C-alpha positions in Angstrom: 1.0 -65.6 4.8 4.4 -63.8 4.3 6.4 -60.4 6.3 8.8 -59.3 4.9 10.8 -56.1 6.9 13.5 -54.1 5.1 15.9 -51.3 7.1 18.5 -49.4 5.5 21.5 -47.7 6.7 22.9 -44.6 4.9 26.4 -45.0 5.9 27.8 -41.1 4.0 25.0 -38.9 3.0 21.7 -39.5 5.1 22.9 -40.3 7.7 22.9 -39.4 11.2 20.7 -38.3 13.6 21.2 -34.6 13.4 20.6 -34.9 9.2 17.6 -37.1 10.6 15.6 -35.0 12.6 16.4 -32.4 10.9 13.3 -31.0 9.5 11.2 -31.6 13.3 14.4 -28.7 14.8 13.2 -26.6 11.8 9.7 -27.2 12.7 10.1 -26.7 15.8 12.0 -23.5 14.6 9.7 -21.9 11.9 7.0 -22.2 14.9 9.5 -20.1 17.7 9.6 -17.4 14.8 5.7 -17.8 14.2 4.6 -17.0 17.5 7.8 -14.7 17.9 5.9 -12.8 15.7 2.2 -13.3 16.5 3.5 -11.6 19.6 4.7 -9.1 17.6 2.3 -7.6 16.2 0.1 -8.7 19.4 2.2 -6.0 21.3 2.3 -3.0 18.3 -1.8 -4.0 18.4 -2.0 -3.3 22.0 0.0 -1.0 21.7 -1.5 1.6 19.6 -5.0 0.5 21.6 -2.8 2.2 24.7 -2.0 5.6 22.2 -5.6 5.9 20.9 -7.1 5.3 24.5 -4.9 8.2 25.3 -5.4 10.1 22.4 -8.7 10.2 23.5 -8.0 11.4 26.6 -5.8 14.5 25.9 -9.1 15.2 23.3 -11.3 15.0 25.5 -8.9 17.3 28.2 -8.3 19.5 25.2 -11.9 19.9 24.9 -12.7 21.1 28.8 -9.9 23.5 28.6 -11.5 25.4 25.1 -15.1 24.8 27.8 -13.2 26.9 29.8 -11.3 29.3 28.2 -15.3 30.3 26.0 -16.5 31.1 29.1 -13.6 33.6 30.5 -13.8 35.5 27.1 -17.6 35.3 27.2 -17.4 36.7 30.9 -14.8 39.7 29.2 -17.0 40.7 27.5 -20.0 40.4 28.7 -17.6 42.5 30.7 -16.2 45.4 28.2 -20.2 45.3 27.0 -21.3 46.9 30.5 -19.1 49.3 30.9 -19.1 50.9 27.4 -20.3 53.8 28.2 -17.4 54.1 30.8 -14.7 53.0 30.2 -14.3 50.5 27.4 -13.6 51.6 23.8 -15.3 49.5 20.5 -11.9 48.5 20.0 -11.4 46.4 22.8 -15.1 45.5 22.3 -14.3 43.9 18.9 -11.4 42.5 19.7 -12.9 40.2 23.0 -16.1 39.3 20.2 -13.0 38.4 17.9 -11.9 37.0 20.9 -15.1 34.5 21.2 -16.2 33.2 18.0 -12.3 32.4 17.6 -12.6 29.4 20.8 -15.9 28.9 19.3 -14.8 27.3 16.4 -11.4 26.4 18.6 -14.6 24.0 20.7 -16.4 23.0 17.6 -13.2 21.7 16.4 -11.9 19.9 19.8 -15.5 18.2 19.3 -15.0 17.1 15.8 -10.9 15.6 17.0 -12.9 13.7 20.0 -15.4 12.3 17.0 -12.3 11.4 15.0 -10.1 9.8 18.3 -13.6 7.5 19.0 -13.7 6.6 15.7 -10.0 5.1 15.6 -10.0 3.7 18.5 -13.1 1.9 17.9 -11.3 0.5 13.8 -8.4 -0.6 16.2 -10.4 -2.7 18.8 -13.0 -3.7 16.1 -15.2 -4.2 18.3 -19.2 -5.3 17.0 -20.8 -4.0 20.0 -17.7 -0.7 19.3 -18.9 -0.3 16.1 -22.3 -0.9 15.8 -23.6 1.5 18.5 -21.4 5.0 16.7 -24.2 7.6 18.9 -22.3 6.5 22.4 -19.6 8.4 23.6 -16.3 6.9 24.5 -15.3 8.4 28.0 -12.1 7.2 29.4 -12.7 6.5 33.0 -8.8 5.7 34.1 -6.3 9.1 34.3 -2.8 8.9 33.6 -0.4 8.4 36.2 1.7 10.3 37.7 4.4 8.7 40.3 7.1 8.3 39.0 8.6 4.5 37.8 12.4 4.4 39.7 14.0 2.1 36.6 18.1 1.6 36.2 18.7 2.4 32.8 20.9 -0.6 32.3 17.9 -3.2 33.6 15.9 -1.1 31.0 18.4 -2.5 28.5 18.5 -5.7 29.6 14.7 -6.4 29.6 14.4 -4.8 25.9 16.3 -7.1 24.7 15.1 -10.5 26.3 11.8 -9.0 25.1 11.9 -7.9 21.5 10.5 -10.2 19.6 12.2 -9.6 16.0 15.5 -10.4 18.4 14.3 -14.0 18.7 12.9 -14.5 15.2 16.0 -13.6 14.1 18.0 -15.8 16.0 15.9 -18.5 15.7 15.7 -17.8 11.8 20.5 -17.2 12.2 19.7 -20.9 14.2 17.5 -22.5 11.5 20.1 -22.2 8.9 22.6 -23.3 10.4 20.7 -26.4 11.2 20.1 -26.2 6.7 23.8 -25.2 6.3 24.7 -28.8 8.3 22.0 -30.6 6.2 22.9 -29.6 2.9 27.2 -30.5 4.2 25.8 -33.8 4.7 23.9 -34.2 1.4 27.2 -32.9 -0.2 28.7 -36.7 0.9 28.8 -40.1 -1.4 25.6 -42.2 -1.6 
């Protein structure tokens, strides 16, 4: 039996550790760019879920306010109708009836806004349990915090710049372009 081993070492074009490891470096950079983009998409998705959650909270709050307005308007209408023979004018009663009707309409609109907000949240979360059980109501259990957090503007800017995945992805793409440029320069050398 015979074993032949051949070893080639380029002198100029294609030579060097940087040239030979460039594919690995580029693959690592591309992986980091892909991870940054995935993280950015996940953050966008989470932000959309949070915004939809608080939109649902706002719509439910508006419904409660509109119910209270309707009850007050109905109370005023009843008082005016009871005082019809004493000092209430027909125009006042008519305006009160119109206000009650407008507030009932507003209440119906608020109910449809709640259903729309629930549908948006279900669609964004895309949970089979939530999608299959459309008859159930989504009621936010958490209330907004009223405690202000002391945040320094300079620190907030630094934190934002450090954690922006778009900036990190752009930095990785610049580094990949630099590696490709060095590879191209190496390939211009004579064989």
